[in-house]
C-alpha positions in Angstrom: 80.3 116.4 80.1 79.8 115.8 83.8 76.5 117.8 83.8 75.3 115.7 80.8 76.2 112.5 82.7 74.2 113.7 85.7 71.2 114.5 83.5 71.4 111.1 81.8 71.6 109.4 85.1 68.5 111.1 86.5 66.5 110.1 83.4 67.7 106.5 83.3 65.5 103.8 84.8 68.7 102.0 85.8 69.7 104.7 88.3 68.4 104.8 91.8 65.4 107.1 91.4 63.0 105.1 93.4 60.7 104.7 90.4 59.4 101.4 89.1 60.8 101.1 85.6 58.7 100.0 82.7 59.3 99.1 79.1 61.6 96.5 77.7 60.7 93.0 76.6 59.0 90.5 78.8 62.2 88.6 79.0 64.7 91.3 79.8 64.6 94.1 82.3 65.0 97.5 80.6 65.9 95.6 77.4 69.1 94.4 78.9 69.9 90.9 77.7 70.6 88.3 80.4 68.6 89.9 83.2 65.8 87.3 82.9 63.0 89.4 84.3 59.4 88.4 83.9 56.1 89.7 85.3 54.3 87.4 87.7 50.7 86.8 86.8 48.7 85.1 89.5 45.8 82.9 88.4 43.6 81.2 91.0 44.0 77.4 91.0 41.0 75.1 90.5 40.0 73.1 93.5 41.1 69.4 93.6 38.8 67.2 91.5 39.3 64.0 93.6 38.3 63.8 97.2 41.1 63.9 99.7 42.1 60.7 101.5 41.1 60.4 105.2 43.1 62.5 107.6 44.6 64.7 104.9 45.5 68.1 106.1 43.2 70.5 104.3 44.7 72.5 101.5 44.1 76.3 101.5 43.5 77.1 97.8 44.7 80.7 98.1 48.0 79.5 99.7 48.3 76.8 97.1 47.9 79.3 94.3 50.7 81.5 95.8 52.9 78.4 96.1 52.4 77.4 92.5 52.9 80.9 91.2 56.0 81.5 93.4 54.4 84.2 95.6 54.2 82.3 98.9 56.6 83.8 101.5 56.7 80.7 103.6 56.1 77.6 101.4 57.0 75.3 104.2 53.6 76.0 105.7 52.1 74.2 102.7 54.7 71.8 101.5 56.7 69.2 103.3 55.4 67.0 106.2 52.7 68.2 108.6 51.2 66.2 111.5 47.4 66.2 111.3 44.8 64.1 113.2 47.3 61.5 114.3 48.7 61.1 110.8 51.3 62.9 108.7 50.3 64.7 105.5 53.2 65.1 103.0 52.9 67.5 100.0 55.4 68.5 97.3 55.2 70.6 94.2 56.3 68.7 91.1 54.5 70.3 88.1 56.2 68.3 85.4 56.1 64.9 87.1 54.0 62.0 85.8 54.1 60.1 89.1 55.4 60.8 92.6 55.7 58.5 95.6 57.0 58.7 99.2 59.8 56.3 100.0 60.2 55.6 103.7 63.1 54.4 105.8 61.9 50.8 105.8 61.9 50.7 102.0 58.2 50.9 101.6 56.7 53.4 99.1 53.4 55.3 99.3 52.0 56.7 96.0 51.1 60.4 96.0 48.0 61.9 94.5 48.0 64.9 92.2 45.9 67.6 93.8 46.0 70.8 91.8 48.5 72.9 90.0 51.3 70.4 90.2 50.9 69.8 94.0 51.1 66.1 95.1 49.9 64.7 98.4 50.1 61.6 100.5 49.1 60.6 104.0 51.5 58.5 106.2 49.7 56.4 108.8 51.8 57.4 111.8 51.9 60.2 114.3 55.6 61.1 114.1 57.0 62.8 111.0 59.1 60.2 109.2 62.3 60.5 107.4 61.6 60.0 103.7 62.7 60.6 100.1 60.6 61.2 97.0 60.6 59.0 93.9 59.8 61.2 90.9 58.9 59.9 87.5 59.0 62.1 84.4 59.0 61.2 80.8 59.5 57.5 81.8 62.6 58.2 83.9 62.6 57.7 87.6 64.9 59.4 90.1 65.0 59.5 93.9 65.4 62.9 95.5 65.2 64.5 98.9 62.5 67.0 99.6 63.8 70.5 100.4 60.7 71.3 102.4 61.1 68.5 105.0 64.2 70.2 106.4 64.1 72.7 109.2 65.5 76.2 109.0 69.3 76.5 109.4 69.5 80.1 110.7 69.2 80.4 114.4 67.7 83.2 116.5 71.1 84.6 117.4 72.1 84.9 113.8 68.9 86.5 112.8 69.0 89.0 115.6 72.6 90.0 114.7 71.6 90.4 111.0 68.6 92.5 112.0 70.8 94.7 114.1 73.5 94.9 111.4 76.1 93.5 113.8 76.9 90.1 112.4 80.7 90.2 112.1 80.8 86.8 110.3 78.0 87.4 107.9 79.6 85.3 105.2 79.1 82.2 107.4 75.3 82.5 107.4 74.3 84.2 104.1 75.2 83.0 100.7 75.5 79.4 99.6 77.1 76.8 101.9 77.6 73.1 101.3 76.5 71.0 104.3 75.7 67.4 105.1 72.9 66.2 107.4 72.1 62.6 108.5 68.8 60.9 109.2 67.7 57.3 109.5 68.0 56.7 105.8 71.5 58.0 105.4 73.6 61.1 104.8 72.1 64.0 102.8 74.5 66.5 101.2 73.2 69.7 99.8 73.5 73.5 99.9 72.0 76.0 102.2 71.0 79.2 100.4 70.3 82.4 102.3 69.8 86.0 101.1 68.8 89.4 102.4 65.9 90.8 100.3 63.6 92.7 102.7 61.2 94.1 100.1 60.9 91.0 98.0 57.5 89.4 97.6 59.1 86.0 97.0 62.5 84.5 96.4 63.5 81.3 94.5 66.8 79.7 93.8 67.4 78.7 90.2 70.3 76.9 88.8 71.7 74.1 86.7 70.3 71.7 89.3 66.7 72.5 88.6 66.9 73.6 84.9 66.8 77.2 86.0 63.2 76.8 87.1 62.7 77.8 90.7 59.2 76.3 91.1 60.3 73.6 93.4 62.8 75.7 95.3 61.0 78.7 96.8 62.8 80.1 99.9 61.0 80.9 103.2 61.3 84.3 104.8 62.2 85.4 108.3 59.8 88.4 108.3 61.4 90.4 111.0 64.8 90.7 109.2 64.0 90.1 105.5 66.2 87.1 105.2 65.2 84.2 103.0 66.6 80.7 103.3 66.3 77.1 101.9 68.4 73.9 102.2 68.4 72.2 98.8 69.5 68.6 98.9 71.7 67.2 96.2 73.3 70.5 95.3 77.1 70.5 95.7 80.2 72.5 95.0 80.4 73.7 91.4 76.7 74.2 90.9 75.7 77.4 89.1 72.9 79.5 90.5 71.1 82.8 90.9 68.3 84.1 93.1 65.0 84.6 91.3 63.5 87.6 93.2 60.0 88.9 92.8 60.0 92.6 93.6 57.2 94.8 94.9 56.3 95.6 91.3 55.5 92.0 90.6 58.5 91.5 88.4 60.8 88.5 88.8 64.5 89.3 88.3 67.4 86.8 88.2 70.2 88.2 90.5 73.6 86.9 91.4 74.2 86.2 95.1 75.7 89.3 96.9 77.4 86.9 99.3 78.5 84.4 96.6 82.1 83.2 97.2 82.6 82.2 93.6 81.3 83.3 90.2 81.5 82.3 86.6 84.3 83.7 84.4 83.0 86.9 82.7 81.2 87.6 80.5 79.1 85.0 82.3 77.7 86.1 85.7 76.1 83.2 87.5 77.1 82.6 91.1 78.8 79.3 91.8 78.6 77.1 94.9 82.1 76.6 96.3 83.8 74.9 99.1 87.4 75.5 100.2 89.7 72.5 100.6 92.9 74.6 101.1 95.0 73.7 104.1 97.2 76.5 105.3 100.9 75.6 105.5 103.0 75.6 108.6 104.9 78.5 107.1 101.7 80.5 106.9 100.8 79.5 110.4 104.1 80.8 111.7 103.6 84.0 109.7 100.1 84.5 111.2 101.5 83.9 114.7 104.2 86.5 114.2 101.7 88.9 112.7 99.6 88.8 115.8 102.5 89.8 117.9 103.9 92.5 115.6 102.9 96.1 115.0 103.5 96.6 111.2 103.1 100.4 111.4 106.6 100.7 112.9 108.4 98.1 110.8 109.9 98.1 107.4 107.4 98.2 104.6 108.3 98.3 100.9 105.2 97.6 98.8 105.1 96.2 95.3 101.7 97.0 93.7 100.5 94.4 91.2 97.7 94.0 88.6 97.5 90.2 88.3 96.1 90.3 84.8 99.0 92.2 83.3 102.0 91.4 85.4 102.5 88.4 83.1 99.5 87.7 81.1 97.9 84.3 81.1 98.9 83.3 84.6 96.4 82.0 87.1 96.6 82.1 90.8 98.6 78.9 91.0 101.2 79.9 88.4 101.5 83.3 90.1 102.2 81.4 93.3 105.4 80.2 91.7 106.5 83.1 89.5 105.3 86.2 91.3 106.4 84.9 94.7 109.9 84.1 93.4 110.3 87.5 91.8 109.1 89.5 94.7 111.3 87.5 97.1 114.4 88.1 94.9 113.6 91.8 94.7 113.3 92.1 98.4 109.9 93.8 98.7 108.3 93.3 102.1 104.7 93.4 100.9 102.6 92.9 97.7 99.5 95.0 97.2 97.1 93.3 94.8 94.7 95.5 92.8 91.1 94.3 93.4 90.8 90.6 93.3 87.1 90.7 94.0 84.7 89.6 91.2 84.1 92.3 88.6 82.5 92.0 85.2 84.5 94.5 83.2 88.3 93.8 83.0 89.4 97.4 82.1 87.8 98.7 85.3 90.9 97.0 86.9 88.5 95.6 89.6 87.3 98.9 90.9 83.6 98.3 89.8 82.8 95.3 91.9 79.8 93.0 91.6 80.9 90.1 93.8 82.4 91.5 97.1 82.9 88.0 98.6 84.1 86.2 95.5 87.7 85.9 94.3 88.1 86.9 90.7 87.4 83.7 88.7 89.5 84.9 85.7 92.5 83.5 87.6 91.0 80.3 88.9 89.4 78.9 92.0 89.3 80.8 95.3 91.7 78.3 96.8 94.2 79.4 94.2 94.2 82.8 95.7 94.6 81.3 99.1 97.6 79.3 97.8 99.2 82.5 96.4 98.9 84.3 99.7 100.1 81.2 101.5 103.2 81.0 99.4 103.9 84.7 99.8 103.7 84.3 103.6 106.1 81.3 103.4 108.5 83.6 101.6 108.2 86.3 104.2 106.1 88.7 102.1 102.9 90.3 103.4 99.8 90.8 101.3 97.6 93.9 101.0 94.3 93.8 99.0 92.6 96.7 97.4 89.1 97.1 98.7 86.4 99.2 97.2 83.5 100.2 99.6 83.0 103.6 98.0 80.8 102.6 95.0 79.7 99.5 93.1 78.9 98.4 89.6 75.5 99.1 87.9 75.0 95.8 86.3 71.3 94.9 86.5 72.0 91.2 87.5 74.0 92.2 90.6 73.5 94.5 93.6 71.6 97.3 91.8 67.9 97.4 92.9 68.5 94.0 94.3 65.0 93.1 95.5 63.3 95.4 93.0 64.1 98.4 95.2 67.4 100.2 96.1 68.5 98.4 99.3 72.3 98.4 98.8 72.4 101.8 97.1 71.0 105.0 98.7 67.6 105.7 97.2 68.3 109.4 96.6 70.6 109.9 93.7 72.1 112.9 95.4 73.7 110.4 97.8 73.3 107.2 95.9 74.8 108.0 92.5 78.4 108.7 91.7 78.4 111.2 88.8 82.2 111.0 88.1 82.5 107.2 88.0 78.9 106.3 86.8 78.3 103.9 89.6 76.1 103.4 92.7 77.0 104.5 96.2 76.2 102.3 99.2 73.6 103.5 101.7 76.1 103.7 104.5 73.4 104.6 107.1 71.5 101.4 106.6 72.6 98.9 109.3 72.5 95.8 107.0 74.5 97.6 104.3 77.1 98.7 106.8 77.2 95.1 108.1 77.7 93.8 104.6 80.8 96.0 104.2 82.3 95.6 107.7 82.0 91.9 107.5 83.4 91.9 104.0 86.6 93.6 105.2 86.8 91.0 108.0 86.2 88.2 105.4 89.3 88.9 103.4 91.5 89.3 106.4 90.4 86.1 108.1 89.4 83.7 105.3 92.3 84.6 103.0 94.8 85.7 105.6 95.3 89.1 104.0 97.6 91.3 106.0 95.9 94.6 105.2 93.3 96.4 103.1 94.0 99.5 101.1 90.6 101.3 101.0 90.0 102.9 97.6 88.5 106.4 97.1 88.1 107.4 100.8 87.8 111.1 99.9 84.8 110.3 97.7 83.1 108.7 100.7 83.9 111.4 103.2 82.4 114.4 101.3 78.7 114.6 100.2 79.7 117.2 97.6 82.5 115.1 96.1 82.6 115.7 92.3 79.1 117.3 92.5 77.8 120.6 91.4 75.4 122.7 93.5 72.0 121.1 93.6 73.5 117.6 93.2 74.1 117.0 96.9 72.3 117.5 100.2 73.9 118.6 103.5 74.1 116.3 106.5 72.0 116.7 109.6 74.3 119.5 110.8 74.2 121.4 107.6 77.7 120.3 106.6 79.2 118.5 103.6 80.7 115.6 105.6 79.1 112.2 105.0 78.6 111.3 108.7 77.3 107.8 107.8 80.4 107.1 105.8 82.6 108.2 108.7 80.8 105.8 111.0 81.2 103.0 108.5 85.0 103.6 108.1 85.5 103.9 111.9 83.6 100.6 112.5 85.4 98.8 109.7 88.8 99.8 111.0 88.0 99.2 114.7 86.6 95.8 113.9 89.6 94.8 111.7 92.2 95.8 114.3 90.2 94.2 117.2 89.7 90.9 115.5 93.0 90.6 113.7 95.9 92.1 115.6 98.9 92.8 113.3 96.9 93.8 110.2 96.9 97.3 108.7 94.1 99.4 107.2 95.3 101.9 104.6 93.4 104.9 103.3 93.7 106.3 99.8 92.7 109.8 100.9 93.7 112.9 99.0 92.4 115.7 101.1 93.3 117.4 104.4 90.6 115.5 106.4 92.0 115.6 110.0 92.8 112.4 111.9 92.7 109.8 109.1 95.2 107.7 111.1 94.1 108.8 114.5 92.4 106.3 116.8 88.6 106.1 116.6 88.3 106.7 120.4 90.0 110.1 119.7 87.7 111.0 116.9 89.9 109.8 114.1 88.9 107.5 111.3 91.1 104.7 112.7 93.2 103.9 109.7 96.8 102.7 110.2 98.2 104.4 107.1 97.3 107.1 104.6 98.6 107.5 101.1 100.6 110.7 100.9 99.2 112.0 97.6 100.6 115.4 98.2 104.1 114.1 98.3 103.6 112.1 95.2 102.2 115.1 93.1 104.8 117.6 94.4 107.7 115.2 93.8 106.7 114.3 90.3 105.9 117.9 89.4 109.4 118.9 90.6 111.1 116.2 88.6 109.3 117.1 85.5 111.2 120.5 85.6 114.5 120.9 83.8 117.4 120.8 86.2 118.3 124.4 85.5 114.8 125.5 86.6 114.4 123.3 89.6 116.0 125.9 91.9 112.8 128.0 91.5 110.8 125.0 92.7 113.2 123.8 95.4 110.8 123.9 98.3 108.2 121.9 96.4 110.2 119.0 97.7 110.8 120.3 101.2 107.1 121.0 101.8 106.3 117.4 102.5 108.4 117.5 105.7 106.1 120.3 107.0 103.3 117.7 107.5 105.2 114.4 107.2 104.4 113.5 110.8 100.8 114.7 111.0 99.6 111.2 109.8 101.2 107.8 109.3 102.0 107.9 105.6 102.8 105.6 102.7 104.6 107.3 99.7 102.8 105.9 96.6 103.9 105.7 93.0 100.8 103.7 92.1 99.0 102.5 88.9 97.1 105.8 88.7 100.3 107.7 88.0 101.5 105.6 85.0 98.3 105.3 82.9 95.9 107.3 80.8 98.4 109.4 79.1 100.4 110.3 82.2 103.4 108.3 81.0 105.6 105.9 82.8 107.7 106.8 85.8 110.8 107.0 83.5 109.1 109.4 81.1 108.0 111.7 83.9 111.6 112.7 84.3 112.9 115.6 82.2 116.0 115.5 80.0 117.7 113.1 77.6 117.7 109.3 78.0 120.7 109.3 80.3 119.3 112.0 82.5 115.9 110.3 82.7 117.4 107.1 84.0 119.7 108.9 86.4 116.9 111.0 87.7 114.7 107.9 88.1 117.5 106.2 90.2 118.0 109.3 92.3 114.2 109.6 92.9 113.9 106.0 94.0 116.7 106.5 96.6 115.0 109.7 97.7 111.6 107.8 98.0 113.2 105.0 100.0 114.9 107.4 102.4 112.0 109.8 102.9 109.9 109.4 106.1 107.0 107.0 105.4 106.7 103.6 103.9 107.0 103.3 100.1 104.9 101.7 97.3 106.0 101.2 93.8 103.8 100.0 90.9 105.0 97.0 88.9 107.2 97.8 85.9 108.5 100.9 87.6 111.1 98.8 89.4 112.9 98.3 86.0 111.9 101.7 84.5 109.4 100.5 81.9 109.5 102.9 79.0 105.8 102.8 78.0 103.0 103.6 80.4 101.0 100.7 81.9 98.3 99.1 79.8 96.0 96.5 81.5 95.6 94.6 78.2 99.2 93.7 77.8 102.0 92.2 79.8 104.9 94.2 81.3 107.9 94.8 79.0 110.0 92.2 80.6 112.4 92.1 77.7 113.7 95.5 78.8 115.4 93.9 81.8 117.9 92.5 79.3 119.0 96.1 78.5 121.7 97.5 80.8 119.9 100.7 81.7 116.7 99.0 82.7 118.5 96.1 84.4 120.5 98.8 86.4 117.3 100.3 87.8 116.0 96.9 88.7 119.3 96.1 90.4 119.1 99.4 92.3 115.6 98.6 93.6 116.8 95.3 94.8 119.6 96.9 96.6 117.4 99.6 98.0 115.1 97.0 99.5 118.1 95.1 101.0 119.6 98.2 102.5 116.2 99.4 103.7 115.7 96.2 105.6 119.3 96.3 107.0 119.2 100.0 108.1 116.5 100.5 110.8 117.1 104.2 110.7 115.1 104.3 107.5 111.9 102.9 109.0 111.9 102.7 112.8 110.7 106.3 113.4 108.8 107.1 110.2 106.0 108.8 111.9 107.7 111.2 114.3 110.0 114.1 113.9 112.7 112.4 116.0 113.3 110.1 113.0 114.3 112.9 110.6 116.6 116.0 110.6 117.5 118.4 107.9 121.1 119.1 107.3 120.5 121.6 104.5 117.0 122.2 103.1 117.9 125.4 101.4 120.6 124.5 98.8 118.3 125.6 96.0 121.2 126.8 93.8 122.6 123.2 93.8 119.3 121.3 93.6 120.7 119.5 96.6 118.9 118.0 99.6 120.8 116.6 102.6 119.3 115.1 105.7 119.6 112.5 108.4 117.4 109.5 109.2 117.4 108.2 112.8 116.4 105.0 114.4 115.5 104.1 118.0 118.1 104.1 120.7 119.5 100.6 121.2 120.5 98.7 124.3 123.9 100.3 124.1 122.4 103.8 124.2 123.3 104.5 120.6 121.0 105.4 117.7 121.4 104.1 114.1 121.6 106.8 111.5 121.8 107.3 107.7 123.0 110.5 106.0 121.3 111.1 102.7 122.4 113.5 100.0 120.3 113.8 96.9 121.5 115.9 93.9 118.8 116.7 91.3 121.1 119.0 89.3 122.9 118.0 86.1 126.4 118.4 87.4 128.3 116.6 90.1 128.4 118.4 93.5 132.1 118.2 94.6 133.2 118.7 98.2 129.8 119.2 99.6 130.4 120.1 103.3 128.0 118.0 105.3 127.5 117.8 109.0 127.5 114.4 110.6 126.7 113.2 114.1 129.7 110.8 114.5 133.3 111.1 113.7 135.5 108.6 111.8 134.8 106.7 108.6 131.4 106.7 106.9 130.8 104.1 104.4 129.1 104.9 101.1 126.3 102.4 101.5 124.5 103.5 98.3 125.5 105.5 95.3 122.8 105.6 92.5 125.5 106.6 90.0 127.4 103.3 90.4 128.2 101.7 87.1 126.4 98.6 88.0 123.2 100.6 88.1 124.0 102.2 84.7 125.6 105.3 86.1 128.9 107.1 85.4 130.7 105.8 88.5 131.3 109.2 90.2 131.4 109.0 94.0 133.5 108.9 97.1 135.7 105.8 96.5 133.6 103.9 98.9 133.8 106.1 102.0 134.3 109.5 103.5 136.1 110.7 106.7 134.2 112.8 109.3 136.5 115.1 111.3 136.0 117.0 114.5 134.7 120.1 112.8 131.2 121.2 113.7 128.8 122.0 110.9 125.0 122.2 110.4 124.6 121.7 114.2 126.4 118.4 114.0 129.6 117.8 116.0 131.5 116.4 113.0 131.6 117.0 109.2 133.0 115.6 106.0 133.4 116.6 102.4 131.3 114.5 100.0 130.9 114.2 96.3 127.3 113.8 95.1 127.1 112.6 91.5 125.0 114.4 88.9 121.3 113.4 89.2 122.3 111.0 91.9 121.9 110.1 95.5 124.4 108.9 98.1 123.6 107.2 101.4 126.3 107.3 104.1 126.4 105.1 107.2 128.9 105.0 110.1 131.7 102.5 109.7 133.6 101.0 112.6 137.0 102.0 111.1 139.2 104.1 113.4 139.2 107.9 113.1 142.0 109.3 111.0 143.7 112.0 113.1 145.1 114.3 110.4 142.4 115.9 108.2 143.2 117.1 104.8 142.2 120.8 104.9 142.8 121.6 101.2 140.0 120.3 99.1 140.9 120.7 95.4 138.1 121.6 93.1 137.6 119.0 90.5 135.7 120.3 87.5 133.0 117.9 86.4 131.6 118.4 82.9 128.1 119.6 82.9 125.5 117.2 81.5 123.8 118.8 78.6 120.1 119.4 79.0 118.8 119.9 75.5 115.2 119.8 74.6 114.2 116.3 73.8 112.0 115.3 70.9 109.5 113.0 72.7 108.8 111.1 69.5 112.4 110.2 69.2 112.4 108.6 72.6 109.5 106.2 72.0 111.7 103.4 73.3 114.3 105.0 75.7 117.7 104.1 74.5 120.6 102.7 76.5 122.0 105.7 78.4 125.4 104.3 77.7 124.9 105.7 74.2 124.0 109.2 75.5 126.5 111.8 76.8 127.3 111.3 80.4 129.9 112.5 82.9 133.3 110.9 82.7 133.3 107.8 84.9 135.9 107.5 87.7 137.6 104.4 89.0 135.6 102.5 91.6 137.2 102.0 95.0 138.5 98.6 95.7 136.2 98.8 98.8 133.2 99.0 96.6 131.3 95.8 95.9 130.8 96.3 92.2 128.4 93.4 92.0 126.0 95.0 94.5 127.0 98.6 93.8 126.6 99.3 97.6 128.6 99.1 100.8 127.6 96.8 103.6 126.0 98.7 106.5 128.1 98.4 109.6 127.1 98.6 113.2 126.4 102.2 114.1 128.8 104.0 116.5 126.1 106.5 117.3 125.3 109.3 119.6 122.1 111.2 120.3 120.8 113.2 117.3 120.6 117.0 117.5 117.1 118.3 118.2 117.1 120.4 115.1 119.1 120.6 111.9 120.6 123.9 110.8 120.5 125.3 107.3 123.4 127.7 107.6 125.6 128.7 104.7 129.2 127.5 104.7 132.3 129.3 103.7 132.4 129.0 99.9 133.5 130.7 96.8 131.2 131.5 94.0 131.7 129.3 91.0 129.4 129.6 88.0 126.5 130.6 90.3 127.1 127.5 92.5 128.5 127.7 96.1 131.3 125.2 96.5 133.4 124.7 99.7 137.2 125.1 99.4 138.0 124.1 103.0 136.5 123.4 106.4 135.0 126.5 108.0 137.0 128.1 110.8 135.9 127.7 114.4 134.1 131.1 114.5 131.9 129.9 111.6 130.8 126.7 113.3 
């Protein structure tokens, strides 16, 4: 299939082959409706029939012909006012006018004479170029308009130089469409300045609803050295629809949306829209931005909620989301929201990953200021915002970036570097300075104009490798003979360096799935310069492990421990993203093996494991309440499930996980260094049990906060687990995923355990802990006094084994309430347990320095049904 797609691409005139395509109708390029392409036919104008008035600047007939046929590269040299022989000659092109006159500042009018081809001329009897307007009569109706060609260029030499060098970091301020107001002796003139990069175009016009989509009167002038075209069009304001009408080297005129447009029509319509922001950022946002500039987010708490705006709750726009989404995320306790692409894209089911408007907010949800309002409200609520950004490829729609000026200027001209065979899209020409500038400035645009707190860069691996998803013969080596895309590396380094330099406190995140070294290393040390990298290996390994039946997980035990081999080689985010719950992969809940009760229990244990594993965490919407069906972009989330106890329990758990995560700095302060993690026992494969410590930074009192984590992925309760602890005394059960409030059976430790002066697992103290079936327990030091007399006899309490029958998937189409399924016998909750929250409040840590390395020694135990269970504390000689 992939080979056929490649063959089809090479034979298609829409792919970047460098050939001029032929065929199709005169109205549509390649027969694609809506592309509005026509072939320019130049016919020499007849000379004026009437003699010119005295002192009229001579008209060059060849230049006039080019103006009339839209082929003149600098129409200002013919049209507008020009001093000549002590007088001023004024020309305009008004091919459909019946009469035209010049109206001067003193109110006088001077009739213009039709010359040839719709060009009108008048001579003003003064030396200085006057301010004036035009009175145009057509079909008996008169209107007064300003003349575009009397206005000077807006772009300055500095801007043009930076554009030519590919170094304009605020490119959106000079290219695109910008409403502006100028003043002269007659009064104020409001209009829109249009500017576009089209270096190989023969001519460029702007067409829109303001000129009946006829660009005859609005041809742009070119700055030849940089290939930028510009024109100020009076009378055009916010809300006007437009396109650029570009004549390519093949003589074909094509209507193209503006690459720098900051607004677009709602699909399926695709005209660009002139826009102006009136949003005023709140004081709350200003305070957020001030704190952001002084904070390093890479070493703070980060719990990310990934959202697809169109299906979170269908039918909501930006402004409605600013109420409902902000309220929900705040109540759930997430620190950040990651929005799947909000840049303009024509095809909704692409989820925004096939972009046509890189500088335009998705118009499906409203005006660009609505997105600003949403981000503003999130900041007021203390929630950061990450936007998905897609520089790796772009959509093929013929009215957008593809072959923009009739040639491949945004895409690489060689399909071996410019065509993505897996995704059927174009790849940017990363080595071209102006294209690199377009992308670097685009990243800056979203960070600065919309106050985004970070960008998650999509498909980084596809950018880094020239042979990504390609067969031999479909790619070409780099200059060194390797497969690394050196131009893409440079782009990513420049983008990251620019983002961090201009906007302290932001984060750049790579979706990178290979072992490319130094993704999060600084650029000055040869790294790519990202702040975070998605840990795709952790995600795949963990989900593969949890898909196994509990009785077979012992054979895959170190699938889970492997992530700690490389956990500190990069700064990682642990993602359960949209990609894992779509296209037949099933929801997070359905990835877990077992019957309904086991699936819910395993989901809860997994979430506690994810939140306590080194790295920040990301969870896709719907997973926070264990949605049963996989995600579908065309329908809303199954919110009705939150009324069922099992789903509400998972939602409650996630809320408590976020609260505890924020309260316990040991879970996030040292995510990226081995000092923040220590195994207690990584080898308890027979029990499907993982135990470890998470450490925070040493405080002013010399103590370090710590959390002990025990995760049991077996189907039976693990009683009297002998676990080493760094401090003696009481340890509070801060979290138990088997709490009844979460939908569990209620097995646990009655709210706390006692650590005694018995060394174990290279820790100076130890305790006996019950870990519920398919459950996780977090323990934190509690300031209660140490109990002197330990109970050395630890009776073995038999817990009924949870059955693990084969499950008929069809019978679990909607996962039932686990209360109806078999589950372990619940036990009484301790009076110390807050049943409403299902957690214990974290107390101030009475900490000591952590051991350098955790031990994985076996403890004295007796064999029980193939499991090793402690019967008492080990003697001194076994410490």
